[in-house]
N, C-alpha and C positions, 0 to 999 in steps of 0.2 A: 224727561219724565213721561210725556205722552207716549213715546215709543215704548217705554218700559211697561206702561200700563196696558198697552195693546196686547201684550202677550197673555194678560190675565183676564181680559174682557173679550172673549171670543164672540163672533157673530152667532146667531141662532143656527144650529145645525140643520140644514135643509134636508139632510139625508135620513134623519130619524123620523121617518113618516109612519103613520099608523097602518096596521094591516086591517083588512075587512073584519076579521074575527074579533079583534079588540074593539073596533068601532061598534060592532053589534053587541058585545058584552056591555059596554058602557051605556049605549042607548036603551038597552033593555032593563037597566036598573030602575026599580020602582022605589024611589026615595020619598020620604016625608018632606025632606028639604028639596033642593034643586040641583041640577047638574047642567053646566054650560058646555055645549059642543059646537064649535071647537073652543078650547080654552085660550085665553089671551096669553101672549108671551109674558114671562114674568122674570123677575130677578129677586135678589134678597138684599139685606142691609150690607153684606160684604161687598156686593157689586163686582165680584170677581168672576161670576159665571152668569150666563143667560141660558134659558131653556124654554122652549115651547112644549108644555107637557103633553106630548104626543099630538100636538095641535088638535086635541080631542076633548079633554074633560077637566073642568074645575067643579068639584062636588062641594056643595054647601050642606053638610049634614045637619038635620034637625036634632039628632040625638045619637046615642051609641048604636042603635039598630041600623041607621044609615051607614055609619062607619063600618060596621060588620058586613053589610051588603057589598060595599065597595071592595073590601079586602077579600071576601069570598070570591068575588068576580075575578080578582087578580090571580087567585090560586087556580082558576080554571084556564088561565092563559099562560103561554110559554114565555111571553115577553112583556106583559103589562106590569108596570111598576106603580107603586103608590107612595106618596109622601104626605105627611101631615104638616100643615103650615099654620102657625099661630099668627104672629104679627110680622112674620118675614124677617126676623132678625138673625137668622143663621148667617154664617160668614162665607161658607164655601159651597153653597148650593144645596144644603141638606133639606131645605124647604121646597125644593123643586123636584120634579119627576120627569126625567128625560123619557119620552115615549110612554108617558103614564098619566095617572090621575092625581091631582093635588086635592087634598082634603082641606077645605077652608074652615079650620076649627072654630074660628070666631063666630061662625054662623050658628053654632049650637046654642041652646037655651042658656041664657046668662043669669038666670035666677039663682040666688044663693040661699042656703039654709043654715042658720046659726043654731048650733047645739051648745050644750054647756061646755065651754072651753074650746070649741072647735067651730069651723065654718066649712060647709060642704059646697064646692064650686065645680063648675064644668071646666074641662081642660082648656077651653078656648077663651076663658075670661082673663082680662088683663089684671095684673097685680094692682095697678092704680085704682081699678074699680073695686077690687077686694078691700083695699085700704079704706075707701070712702064708705063702703057698706058697713064694715066692721066698726068704724069710728062712730057711727050713729048709735052704737051700743056700748061705746066706751072701751072697745077692744081693738086689738091689732095682731097680725102675725108677728112672731118673734124674730124671724130671719128674713132679710130682704136681698134684693139686688140693688146696685147703684141706680139703675134706670128701671122704672116701673111700667114702662110701656111694652111689657112682655107678657106672654100668656103663662098661666099656671102650668099647663102641660109642657110648654117649651122649656121653662127653667128647670122643672123637675126631671126632664129628660137629659139635662146637662149637669147642673149642680146648684146654681143659684147662690152666688157668694157676694157678700158685702162686708161692711165693717162690724156687723154683729156676729159673724161666723165664728169668731174666736170663742164666743160664749155659748152660742146655741147650735153651732155647726151650720153647714150650708142649708138651703131650703130643702134639700133631699133628706135632711135629718129631722125635719119638722113637719112631716106628713104621717098620719097614722093609718090611712087606708086609701086605696085607689080602686077605681073601676077601670079596667084595661081591656081593649080589644086586641087579641093576640094575632099572630101571623096566620092563623087558621080561620080567623073571623069569629072566634069565640069571645063572648063577653064574660069577663071573669073579675070578681071582687078579690082583692088581695091585700094583705097586711103582714106585719111581722109574724103573726100567728097563723094566718090563713093564706095558703098558696105563697109562702114566704119566698120561695125561689124566684117566682115571677116578680114579686114585690121588689126585691133587691136588684133583680136584673133590669127592671124597667127604670128604677131611679138611677139617673146618670147613664142610662143605656143608649142615649142618642137616638131613641126611637126605633132601635133595631129589634126590640123584644116585644113591642106592642105600642098601641096608641092610647095615651091617657085621656079618658073621656070624663073622669070625675076624680076629685081628690078631696080628702078631709084634712084640713090644715089646722095645726095647733095655734091657739090664740093666747094672749095675755092682756092684762089691763094696759091701755094706751096712755102714755104721758100727754101733757098739754104742750109743753115747751121743750126746747133743746138749746143748750149752750154749745155752740159750734166753734171749734178752735183749730187753728193751724199754726204749727211752729216749724221753724226751718233749721236744718242741720247742714254743716259743712263736711262732717265726717260720717261715712256710712256705718262704720262699726258702732259708733255711739247711737246713731239712728236705729239700727237693727237691735241693739241691746236694749234701748229704751222701749221699743215696740214690744220686745219679748217680755220685758219687765211688766208692762201694763197688762198684757193678755194672760199672764200667769198669776196675777194677783187674785185674791178673793173678790167675789162679785161686788161686795159692799165697799171695796177699796179701789175700784177701778172705774174707768169710763164705760159707757154703754155701747160705744162704737169706737173702733180703732182701725185705722187704715193709713195708707201713706202713698207717696209717689215720688219719683225722681223728676227733676226738671233742669233745664239748662241755665247756667249762670250767665244770662245775657238778657237783652231787651227784646228778644224774639217774641212777637205777640202771641204765638201759639205755644211754644215750648219753654218760654222763659219766665221772667219774674211775674208777669201778669197772670200766669196759670195758678198762682198761689192766692190770688185775690178772692175774698169772700163776696165782695160787691164793689160798687164804684167808689165807696169810701174806705173800706178795709183792704188796703193794699200794702205790700211790703215796701220798705224804704231801701233801695239798692245801696245807699251810702253806708248802711249798717252791716253790709256783707264784708267780711274781712278781706283785705287786699290779697292775701295768700290763699283764698278759697279756690278750689279746683273748678274745672269746666262744668261739673255736674253737682247740683245741690239736692237736698232731700227734704220733703215736707211730711211731717207726721200730723195726721188729721184725727181728731178725737171729738167726741160729743158726750154730753151728760144730759140725761132726761130729767125733767122735773115737772111738778104740778103748778097750777096757777097760784095756789095758796102758799107756795114756798117763797120766802123772801129772797131778794137779790143778795142780801148779806149772807144768808145761809148757802146759797149757790156759789157765791164768790169764795167762801171759805173752803167748801168741798173741792172746787176746781183748783184753787191755789195749793191746797194740801197734796193733790194728785200730781200737779205739775212740778212741785218743788224739787223732787229728786231727778227730774229730767235734765239733759245736758244740751238743750237746743241753744242756738246762738242768741246772745242778749239783744233785746230790742226787736227780735224777729218773731213776734207772736201776734196773731190776729184772732179776734173773738167777736161773735155776734150772737144775739138771742133771737131765735126764730121759732115759729110754731112747728110742732111735730110734722104736720102735713107739708109745710114748706121745706123742711129739711129733707124729708123722704122724696119730695118731688123736685129736688134741686137740679137734677140733670134735665128735667123737663124744660127749664128755662134755657139751658144750653142748647137743647134741641130746637127751640123756637128761634134762637139767634142764628143757629147753623142753617136752618131752612131759609131764613131771610137772605143770607149771603151765599147760599148754594152749596155749602160744604157738606150738608147732611146727605146729599145725593151722590157725593163722590165715593169712589171705592174705599172700603174700610178693611184692609188686611188686618188681621188680629191674631195674636198668639198668646195662649195661656200656658204657663209653665209652673209646675210644683218643684221648688228648689229646697233641698234640705238645709237645715241650720249649718251643717258641716261645710256645705259648698257655697253658701250665700256670699261670703266675702270674696271668693274667687270670681263668682258671677258678677258682682259689682265691678271688680277690677277689669274684667274682660269685656263685659257687655255694656254696662252703663258708662264707664269712664273711657272706653276705647271705641267700641262699635257704635254706640248711640250717643256719643259726647255732644253731637250737634242736634239731638232730638230726633223725633220720628214724625213730626207733624200731628201728633196726638198724644194721649196720656200714656205714661209708663207707670202703671199702678203696682203697688206692693201691698199684699194682704198678709198680715201675720196670722197664721193658722195653727191650731193645736191638733195633732194627729188624733188625740182621743175624742175630738168632737166630730170626726168624720166617720160615716159608716164603714164597716169592714176594715178598719185600720187597727 
């Protein structure tokens, strides 16, 4: 395993040294923020690449003007590169700049402005901070990622997908306006109606069409509590069919969150039965798994929002009515009531545990695929049941999505 990883974790390239012209350009930058020369070597969450950004500059912009100055400097150089870095959760080195300047976007002004039904935030603000600020006003964004220790600009440059995407679309479908610094160093405001080509190019554009310095996010009233449920399936077709059933129902007849994952039918502590547990008490009983179950099982994860004044009797009835048509294995249902904040920050607890045991700093190869309904059964047969039958040392997530909820589909 170590030998295998060595191919993907190269040493810092000592030959990518700065030239005097690029050094001069960076040192001459007059930023309201700061710039560190030389920059420290850095990596990202993927841990597959290492880069010393030109051994020259880590810029901490105070605002969009600083971002524009750095990009304009790069346009005057034949080799100077620029990369925006949020919280460093890119997988394959996208937040690093070989022989270039890294923009530390979290250094920007983190103040937020609430407007009627919206919040305006800087691109370097973490989603968990957006959550806490909006909750003070009883509001919250509609669409999330599973892990909220990510920046607004970072997820909008990708997609931003979690279990709410079937209803509201990814986070890229829940932004009304952005301020973007283009590749020419121009500061441009864009939306569906104003500079729409830039707006749609930047959303999900992996940072190749501009740097997001500000975004206006759509809000909705925030619930108080969440009934969080996991049910286990032995048959993938039933799992996929039930997931589709839930995400195609009317909003009043379905859960507020629908997601799923595949896991190994074994006691493997990372890939096996324990991965379904909601906490130390809510764990599945392996004795209830049928003896003829295959090497891979499937978990459908759903959640229902409710308010403090709603009675448990009412919540129980709604949940039971929604679960009744589903074909999960008898006796393999877990449920717990948690606050809305605790539910959205559920991966934060996993992060803390992983940092304690050292797993968080290990390489994180990651692959996202969009698979059509037509091909999903073959995908399960070939990938889950054969290639990944013993797990991958991490989650194998399945998000049921509707094409109509994604931009440009």
